[in-house]
C-alpha positions in Angstrom: -13.3 11.3 -4.7 -12.2 7.7 -4.4 -14.9 5.2 -6.3 -13.0 2.0 -6.0 -14.6 0.4 -2.9 -11.6 -1.7 -2.0 -9.2 1.3 -2.5 -11.4 3.3 -0.4 -11.5 0.7 2.2 -7.8 0.7 2.5 -7.3 4.6 2.3 -10.0 5.2 5.0 -8.3 2.9 7.3 -4.8 4.1 6.8 -5.9 7.7 7.3 -6.4 6.6 11.0 -3.0 5.8 11.3 0.1 7.4 11.9 2.1 7.0 8.6 5.1 9.0 7.5 4.1 8.7 3.9 0.8 7.7 2.3 0.5 8.1 -1.4 -1.6 6.3 -4.1 -0.7 6.0 -7.6 -2.9 4.9 -10.4 -0.8 2.7 -12.4 -3.7 1.3 -14.6 -2.7 3.1 -17.8 1.0 2.3 -17.6 1.1 -1.3 -16.3 -0.8 -4.6 -16.3 0.7 -5.4 -12.7 -2.2 -3.8 -10.9 -4.6 -0.6 -11.1 -3.4 1.0 -8.0 0.0 1.1 -5.8 -0.4 2.2 -2.5 2.9 3.4 -0.8 3.0 3.7 3.0 6.0 4.2 5.3 6.1 4.2 9.1 9.1 4.8 11.3 10.1 1.3 12.2 10.0 -2.4 11.1 7.8 -3.2 14.2 5.1 -0.7 12.8 5.4 -2.4 9.4 4.6 -5.7 10.9 1.8 -4.2 13.1 0.3 -2.6 10.0 0.5 -5.4 7.9 -1.4 -7.4 10.0 -3.9 -4.9 10.7 -4.7 -4.2 7.0 -4.9 -8.3 6.3 -7.4 -8.4 9.1 -9.4 -5.4 7.8 -9.4 -6.9 4.1 -10.4 -10.3 5.3 -13.4 -9.0 7.4 -14.4 -7.2 4.2 -14.2 -10.3 2.3 -11.4 -9.3 -0.2 -9.2 -11.8 -1.2 -5.3 -11.6 -0.5 -3.6 -12.8 -3.8 -0.1 -12.8 -2.5 2.2 -11.4 0.3 5.9 -10.8 0.4 8.5 -9.8 2.7 6.8 -10.8 5.9 8.8 -9.5 8.9 11.0 -7.4 7.0 11.3 -3.8 6.4 9.5 -3.8 3.0 6.0 -5.9 2.8 4.3 -6.2 -0.4 0.5 -7.2 -0.1 -1.2 -7.9 -3.4 -5.1 -7.5 -3.5 -5.0 -8.2 -7.3 -6.0 -4.6 -8.6 -4.4 -3.1 -5.6 -0.9 -3.5 -4.3 0.3 -2.0 -1.0 3.8 -1.3 -0.2 4.5 -1.0 3.3 7.9 0.3 4.2 10.3 1.1 7.1 10.9 4.9 6.5 14.7 4.2 5.4 13.7 1.6 3.1 11.0 3.7 1.4 13.7 6.6 0.9 16.0 4.0 -0.5 14.0 2.2 -3.0 12.0 5.3 -3.9 9.0 3.9 -5.7 7.7 7.4 -6.4 10.6 8.0 -8.6 10.5 4.5 -10.3 6.9 4.9 -11.1 6.8 8.8 -11.7 4.8 8.3 -15.0 1.8 7.2 -12.9 -1.0 9.5 -12.0 -1.0 10.5 -8.3 -4.7 9.9 -6.5 -5.8 12.7 -4.4 -6.6 11.3 -1.0 
């Protein structure tokens, strides 16, 4: 069960979308960057852009403050909400950069 309200908001939303990959990593014990990484992949850059807009709208409506966003209009968008960092990938980019392997020491959150 996910206890972090912000994380639950994002995951509940993403579970309604057609994603190729949806993984949550708890990085709180191994990094000061954030508490969680959410790794999402979708079939195309157009899907990345659309999902990026939808996530930002959702978080804005729930009064969560965006800290930073990088890679807008690309195949990898990073959306930073302080304790949660969302990585949105085109499927090919996700496979190429393989964040799962890079952060293999992180605990995967059961969603």
